[in-house]
N, C-alpha and C positions, 0 to 999 in steps of 0.2 A: 505494497499500499502506500501511494507516494505522501509527500506530507502535504499536499493539495486534497487529497483525498482522508485526511484524519477527519475523525468528526470534530476534535477541537479546534481544528481552521475554520471547519465551514460552521462553525459557532462563533468564531470570531469574527470572520467576515460580515456574518449575520450581522452581530453586536454593533460591530463599525456602522455597516451601512445603515442600523436605524440611527443611529445616532447623528447620520450626515454627512461621514467620512469616508475617505478610500481606504479601502484594504491594501493598497501597498504601501509595501514596507513593514507592515505588520508581520510579527509569525508568531507561529504558536506552537509547542512540542509537549511530550509528557514525561516528564523524568522515569529514572530509574524507580523512586518512590512512591511514585503515581501523581505526583504533584505535577502544575503546569507552569512551564514558563513563556510569557510573552516580551517579545522583544520589539520593539521597531525607535527608529530617530536616537540610537545611542543609547535607550534603557531600556531596560529589564524589568520585569515585574514577576515573583513568583506567589501562585495561589493553590492552596488545596483543592484537591479533587474534587469535593464536593460544596457547590457553590461557588466557583469561581464565573463563572459568565459574569452574575449581579454584581459581585466587587468588582472585575473587570470594567464594567459599564460604568460603575460607583467614580472608578479611576479615569475613564476619559470624563467623565461629565465633568470631574476637579481639574483637568488641564494635564494631569500627570505627565503624558504622552505625546504634550505637545510639542510642535519646536521650540527648542529656547531661544528667545530674542535676539536680535543681533544685536553689536552695538552700533550706533551712528556713525558713519563715516565723519572724520573729523579735517577739517579744514586744514590747510598748510598752509 
């Protein structure tokens, strides 16, 4: 089974679309202990297998996976 076929990846993509986001750049994988790791934009979060999707959804709403703001260009 490829990563794109994993139920966790499909659920991740559904969560992102529900939040109005594009799933590009996000990935999900199941670790040996059963926990779920989500990677995106240089960030990673780890969730327990039960209820991970709702916790991830809250992190999305709180902006945890938003790109870091860039510093404004300085004049020379």
